[in-house]
C-alpha positions as CSV (number, residue, x, y, z in Angstrom):
1,X,0.0,0.0,0.0
2,X,1.2,3.5,-0.9
3,X,0.4,6.6,1.2
4,X,1.2,9.9,-0.5
5,X,1.5,13.3,1.2
6,X,0.6,15.4,-1.8
7,X,1.5,18.9,-0.9
8,X,4.3,18.9,1.7
9,X,5.6,22.4,1.2
10,X,8.5,23.5,3.4
11,X,6.4,26.4,4.7
12,X,4.2,23.9,6.6
13,X,7.3,22.9,8.8
14,X,5.9,19.5,9.4
15,X,8.0,16.6,10.8
16,X,6.9,13.9,8.4
17,X,8.9,11.3,10.2
18,X,5.9,11.0,12.5
19,X,3.8,9.9,9.6
20,X,6.5,7.7,8.2
21,X,6.7,5.8,11.5
22,X,2.9,5.2,11.5
23,X,3.0,3.9,7.9
24,X,5.9,1.7,8.6
25,X,4.1,0.2,11.6
26,X,1.4,-0.9,9.1
27,X,3.9,-2.0,6.5
28,X,2.9,0.7,4.1
29,X,5.1,2.8,1.8
30,X,5.1,6.6,2.6
31,X,6.0,9.2,0.0
32,X,6.1,13.1,0.3
33,X,5.5,15.3,-2.7
34,X,5.2,19.0,-3.4
35,X,2.7,19.0,-6.2
36,X,1.9,22.4,-7.8
37,X,-0.7,21.5,-10.5
38,X,-3.4,19.1,-11.3
39,X,-1.2,17.4,-13.8
40,X,1.5,16.8,-11.3
41,X,-1.0,15.2,-8.8
42,X,-2.5,13.0,-11.5
43,X,0.9,11.9,-12.8
44,X,2.5,11.2,-9.4
45,X,-0.5,10.0,-7.4
46,X,-2.2,7.8,-10.0
47,X,-1.1,4.6,-8.1
48,X,-1.6,6.0,-4.6
49,X,-3.8,4.0,-2.2
50,X,-4.2,7.0,0.2
51,X,-3.6,10.7,-0.3
52,X,-2.9,13.1,2.5
53,X,-3.7,16.8,1.7
54,X,-3.2,20.1,3.4
55,X,-4.6,22.8,0.9
56,X,-4.3,21.4,-2.6
57,X,-7.7,21.3,-4.3
58,X,-8.5,17.7,-4.9
59,X,-10.9,18.2,-7.9
60,X,-13.2,15.8,-9.7
61,X,-10.6,15.6,-12.5
62,X,-7.9,14.5,-10.1
63,X,-10.2,12.1,-8.2
64,X,-11.4,10.4,-11.4
65,X,-7.9,9.8,-12.5
66,X,-6.9,7.9,-9.3
67,X,-6.7,4.2,-10.1
68,X,-6.2,2.7,-6.7
69,X,-7.1,5.3,-4.1
70,X,-9.3,4.2,-1.2
71,X,-9.0,7.3,1.1
72,X,-8.3,11.0,1.0
73,X,-7.4,12.6,4.3
74,X,-7.4,16.4,5.0
75,X,-5.0,17.9,7.5
76,X,-7.5,19.6,9.7
77,X,-11.2,19.9,10.7
78,X,-12.4,21.6,7.5
79,X,-12.3,19.6,4.3
80,X,-13.6,22.1,1.7
81,X,-10.5,21.6,-0.5
82,X,-11.7,18.0,-1.3
83,X,-14.6,17.4,-3.6
84,X,-16.5,14.9,-1.4
85,X,-19.2,14.2,-3.9
86,X,-16.7,13.2,-6.6
87,X,-14.8,11.0,-4.1
88,X,-18.0,9.3,-3.0
89,X,-18.9,8.5,-6.6
90,X,-15.6,6.8,-6.9
91,X,-16.1,4.9,-3.7
92,X,-13.3,6.8,-2.0
93,X,-13.5,7.6,1.7
94,X,-12.8,11.2,2.8
95,X,-11.4,11.8,6.3
96,X,-10.8,14.8,8.4
97,X,-9.4,15.2,11.9
98,X,-12.3,16.6,13.9
99,X,-10.8,15.7,17.3
100,X,-7.6,17.8,17.4
101,X,-6.8,21.5,18.2
102,X,-10.1,22.1,20.0
103,X,-8.3,23.7,22.9
104,X,-6.0,25.8,20.7
105,X,-8.8,27.3,18.4
106,X,-11.1,27.9,21.4
107,X,-8.3,29.7,23.2
108,X,-7.5,31.7,20.1
109,X,-11.2,32.6,19.7
110,X,-11.2,34.0,23.3
111,X,-7.9,35.8,22.7
112,X,-9.4,37.6,19.7
113,X,-12.5,38.5,21.7
114,X,-10.4,39.9,24.5
115,X,-8.3,41.8,21.9
116,X,-11.5,43.5,20.5
117,X,-12.9,44.2,24.0
118,X,-9.7,45.6,25.4
119,X,-8.3,47.0,22.1
120,X,-4.8,45.6,22.7
121,X,-3.7,45.4,19.1
122,X,-5.4,48.7,18.4
123,X,-3.6,50.5,21.2
124,X,-0.3,48.9,20.2
125,X,-0.6,50.2,16.7
126,X,-1.5,53.7,18.0
127,X,1.5,53.8,20.4
128,X,3.8,52.6,17.6
129,X,2.7,55.5,15.6
130,X,3.5,57.9,18.4
131,X,-0.1,58.4,19.7
132,X,-0.4,57.8,23.5
133,X,-4.2,58.1,24.0
134,X,-6.1,55.6,26.1
135,X,-9.4,57.0,24.9
136,X,-8.8,56.7,21.2
137,X,-10.9,54.6,18.9
138,X,-14.1,53.0,19.8
139,X,-15.5,52.8,23.4
140,X,-14.9,49.6,25.4
141,X,-17.3,47.8,27.7
142,X,-16.9,45.4,30.6
143,X,-16.8,41.9,29.3
144,X,-19.3,40.9,32.0
145,X,-21.9,43.1,30.3
146,X,-21.4,41.6,26.9
147,X,-23.5,39.0,25.1
148,X,-21.5,36.6,23.0
149,X,-23.2,34.8,20.2
150,X,-21.9,31.6,18.5
151,X,-23.0,31.0,15.0
152,X,-22.3,27.2,14.9
153,X,-21.9,25.4,18.2
154,X,-19.5,22.5,17.7
155,X,-16.7,21.3,20.0
156,X,-14.6,24.4,19.5
157,X,-17.4,26.9,20.1
158,X,-18.6,25.0,23.2
159,X,-15.0,25.1,24.7
160,X,-14.7,28.8,24.0
161,X,-18.1,29.3,25.7
162,X,-16.8,27.5,28.7
163,X,-13.8,29.8,28.9
164,X,-15.9,32.9,28.4
165,X,-18.3,31.9,31.2
166,X,-15.5,32.8,33.7
167,X,-15.8,36.4,32.6
168,X,-19.5,36.5,33.2
169,X,-20.6,36.8,29.6
170,X,-24.0,35.8,28.5
171,X,-23.7,33.0,25.9
172,X,-26.2,32.6,23.0
173,X,-25.8,30.0,20.2
174,X,-27.3,29.0,17.0
175,X,-26.9,25.5,15.5
176,X,-29.9,23.8,13.9
177,X,-28.1,20.4,14.0
178,X,-27.8,20.1,17.8
179,X,-30.3,18.9,20.4
180,X,-31.4,21.1,23.2
181,X,-29.4,19.3,25.9
182,X,-26.1,20.2,24.2
183,X,-26.8,23.9,24.7
184,X,-27.9,23.3,28.3
185,X,-24.8,21.4,29.1
186,X,-22.6,24.2,27.7
187,X,-24.5,26.9,29.6
188,X,-25.7,28.5,26.3
189,X,-29.1,29.8,25.4
190,X,-30.2,28.4,22.0
191,X,-31.5,31.0,19.6
192,X,-32.9,31.3,16.0
193,X,-30.4,32.9,13.6
194,X,-32.5,36.0,13.5
195,X,-32.5,36.3,17.3
196,X,-28.8,35.6,17.5
197,X,-27.9,38.3,15.1
198,X,-30.1,40.9,16.7
199,X,-28.9,40.1,20.3
200,X,-25.1,39.5,20.2
201,X,-22.7,42.2,21.1
202,X,-19.9,39.9,19.9
203,X,-20.6,37.3,17.1
204,X,-18.1,34.4,16.7
205,X,-18.3,32.2,13.6
206,X,-17.9,28.4,13.9
207,X,-19.5,27.0,10.8
208,X,-18.0,24.8,8.1
209,X,-17.5,26.2,4.6
210,X,-20.3,24.9,2.3
211,X,-22.3,26.3,-0.5
212,X,-24.9,27.4,2.0
213,X,-22.5,29.1,4.4
214,X,-20.3,30.9,1.8
215,X,-20.6,34.6,2.5
216,X,-23.1,34.0,5.3
217,X,-21.9,37.3,6.8
218,X,-23.0,39.7,4.1
219,X,-24.8,43.0,3.7
220,X,-28.1,41.4,4.5
221,X,-27.1,39.5,7.6
222,X,-25.0,42.5,8.9
223,X,-28.1,44.6,8.6
224,X,-29.9,42.2,11.0
225,X,-27.1,42.5,13.6
226,X,-27.0,44.6,16.7
227,X,-25.6,48.1,16.1
228,X,-21.9,48.2,17.1
229,X,-21.5,44.4,16.8
230,X,-18.0,43.0,16.9
231,X,-17.1,39.9,14.7
232,X,-14.7,37.1,15.2
233,X,-13.9,34.4,12.7
234,X,-11.6,31.4,13.5
235,X,-13.4,29.1,11.1
236,X,-13.1,29.7,7.3
237,X,-12.4,33.0,5.6
238,X,-15.1,32.8,2.9
239,X,-17.8,32.8,5.5
240,X,-17.5,36.5,5.4
241,X,-18.0,38.8,2.4
242,X,-15.1,41.1,3.2
243,X,-16.4,44.0,1.0
244,X,-19.6,44.0,3.0
245,X,-17.7,43.7,6.3
246,X,-15.7,46.7,5.5
247,X,-18.8,48.6,4.5
248,X,-20.3,47.7,7.9
249,X,-17.2,49.0,9.7
250,X,-17.2,52.2,7.7
251,X,-20.8,52.9,8.5
252,X,-20.4,52.1,12.2
253,X,-22.8,49.2,12.1
254,X,-19.8,46.9,12.9
255,X,-17.5,48.3,15.6
256,X,-14.5,46.0,14.9
257,X,-13.5,42.5,13.7
258,X,-10.8,39.9,14.5
259,X,-10.0,37.4,11.8
260,X,-7.7,34.4,12.0
261,X,-8.9,33.4,8.4
262,X,-9.5,35.6,5.4
263,X,-11.1,34.8,2.0
264,X,-7.9,34.9,0.0
265,X,-4.9,33.6,1.9
266,X,-2.1,34.5,2.5
267,X,-2.2,38.3,2.9
268,X,1.2,39.5,1.7
269,X,0.8,43.2,1.5
270,X,0.8,45.9,4.2
271,X,-1.8,47.8,2.2
272,X,-4.6,45.2,2.3
273,X,-8.1,46.9,2.5
274,X,-8.7,45.1,5.8
275,X,-6.1,47.2,7.5
276,X,-7.4,50.6,6.3
277,X,-9.8,51.3,9.2
278,X,-7.4,50.2,12.0
279,X,-10.4,48.2,13.5
280,X,-9.6,44.8,12.0
281,X,-7.1,42.4,13.7
282,X,-5.8,39.7,11.5
283,X,-3.8,36.6,12.5
284,X,-2.3,34.2,9.9
285,X,-4.6,31.2,10.1
286,X,-2.7,30.2,13.3
287,X,-5.6,29.4,15.7
288,X,-4.9,25.7,15.4
289,X,-1.2,25.9,16.1
290,X,0.7,24.6,19.1
291,X,3.6,22.2,19.5
292,X,1.2,19.6,20.8
293,X,-1.5,20.1,18.1
294,X,1.0,19.8,15.2
295,X,2.2,16.4,16.5
296,X,-1.3,15.3,17.1
297,X,-2.5,16.3,13.7
298,X,0.4,14.5,11.9
299,X,-0.2,11.3,13.8
300,X,-4.0,11.3,13.4
301,X,-3.9,12.0,9.7
302,X,-1.5,9.0,9.1
303,X,-3.5,6.8,11.5
304,X,-6.7,7.6,9.7
305,X,-5.3,6.7,6.3
306,X,-3.7,3.5,7.5
307,X,-6.7,2.4,9.4
308,X,-9.0,2.7,6.4
309,X,-6.5,0.9,4.2
310,X,-6.2,-1.9,6.8
311,X,-10.0,-2.2,7.1
312,X,-9.9,-1.0,10.8
313,X,-13.3,0.6,10.9
314,X,-13.5,1.2,14.6
315,X,-15.4,4.0,16.3
316,X,-12.4,6.4,16.1
317,X,-12.0,5.8,12.4
318,X,-15.7,6.1,11.6
319,X,-15.9,9.5,13.4
320,X,-13.2,10.8,11.0
321,X,-14.9,9.6,7.8
322,X,-17.1,12.4,6.5
323,X,-18.9,10.4,3.8
324,X,-19.4,7.3,6.0
325,X,-23.2,7.3,5.5
326,X,-23.0,7.4,1.7
327,X,-20.4,4.6,1.7
328,X,-21.8,2.6,4.6
329,X,-22.2,-0.5,2.3
330,X,-18.3,-0.6,2.1
331,X,-18.1,-0.5,5.9
332,X,-20.8,-2.9,7.0
333,X,-19.5,-6.1,8.3
334,X,-15.9,-4.8,8.6
335,X,-16.1,-2.6,11.7
336,X,-13.8,-3.5,14.6
337,X,-14.0,-2.5,18.3
């Protein structure tokens, strides 16, 4: 069996020996590539049994050309760079890693909320420019007076809500896929989307990127938000229409925003429109990162690929297969404890 890491760019700084050791334990070959085009992926991965992918778009054209592939694994929780429908049609499992970096992203979410509420980055930039004014910019409020709304209430959002409860925030959440007891256990008040938007002083985004959620924050949804709302996004950049966000900031409808993700990454200019107002904090898609989470991610990606190839469909493996329902006929009778 051949496991291929398709886009191992030096910028990722990944210790692939962790993955090599996992593959060797199963007796599988492990190959790292740095493919830059569809043609390169098709040519070099045609005989791969498993493909590990960070950001390279695995399109229907690529997937249809794979002759032996049984599983595609995304480095992370989101898997929007993989065409799941095309993979499912080919009988290929698609895996993500939903059970890592929960603490890191939740912590980063809270850090960004604290930054907006206490204007730490804003003040730093002011002082750096020679302006020593503690009343400059927008007014700040005690965190205990603020209502934080979570648009999407998965594991990361629930962990962030737990952290914020220490500050005395009121927690609201909208997630149509969760039962009432999940909100109750997290100390959150469930709300319709309309009620969430109109009530939250701080709105934190935690939805996956799909056709339905693309640009879910737009001119129309911003108009429904509370005047002076602050926005945080540690999920996926394209959830926000940046043009509409900037219009909201210019009008005063949106007080400020903190983004770990943007629509077009990376930002490599000091003159990006997001920086013009001085009210947008941007971090470089780093919410997931810690020494511990990087090791955990590498190990779990390799373990998921090898488990599927070996037919080890235990509970852990099944939780990581995003198209398990569509391919349940391939799983039935092969699950292990």
